[in-house]
C-alpha positions in Angstrom: -16.8 120.8 86.3 -17.0 119.3 89.7 -18.1 121.1 92.8 -16.0 120.5 95.9 -17.5 120.1 99.3 -16.3 121.8 102.5 -17.3 121.0 106.0 -18.1 123.7 108.6 -18.3 122.8 112.3 -20.7 124.7 114.6 -21.5 124.9 118.2 -25.3 125.3 118.4 -28.0 125.9 121.0 -29.4 122.7 122.5 -33.0 123.4 121.6 -35.2 122.5 118.7 -33.8 125.5 116.7 -30.1 124.6 116.9 -29.1 128.3 116.4 -25.3 128.7 115.8 -23.2 130.0 118.6 -19.7 129.5 117.2 -18.4 128.5 113.8 -15.1 126.8 112.9 -13.5 125.5 109.7 -12.5 122.3 111.4 -13.4 120.3 114.5 -10.0 121.3 116.0 -10.6 125.0 115.3 -14.1 124.8 117.0 -12.7 122.8 119.9 -10.1 125.6 120.6 -12.8 128.2 120.6 -15.0 126.2 123.0 -12.0 125.1 125.2 -12.7 121.5 124.8 -10.9 118.7 122.9 -11.2 117.9 119.3 -12.2 114.3 120.3 -15.1 115.7 122.5 -16.5 117.7 119.6 -16.3 114.8 117.2 -17.8 112.3 119.7 -20.7 114.6 120.4 -21.4 114.9 116.7 -21.0 111.1 116.1 -23.4 110.2 118.9 -26.0 112.5 117.6 -25.6 111.5 114.0 -26.0 107.8 114.9 -28.9 108.2 117.2 -27.1 107.7 120.5 -28.0 111.2 121.7 -31.3 113.1 121.3 -29.5 116.6 121.1 -26.0 117.8 120.5 -23.9 120.8 121.2 -21.9 120.4 117.9 -22.9 119.8 114.3 -21.0 119.4 111.1 -22.5 121.0 107.9 -21.4 119.9 104.4 -21.5 122.8 101.9 -20.6 123.3 98.3 -17.6 125.7 97.8 -20.0 127.9 95.8 -22.3 128.4 98.9 -19.4 129.8 101.1 
């Protein structure tokens, strides 16, 4: 039995706690909620993930289907 993965995108507070503000099932869904482009959401996440930014407004969380 294989467990499938699902991504959840979140807008988070820009402090050390990164508390969730909004949650979307995709980067596009979250972008619509935040009134920004999908590219902006993904670029913020990419820059943070690769160490180009110290903090981020958006994060991507990988979860097992069972956790949802």
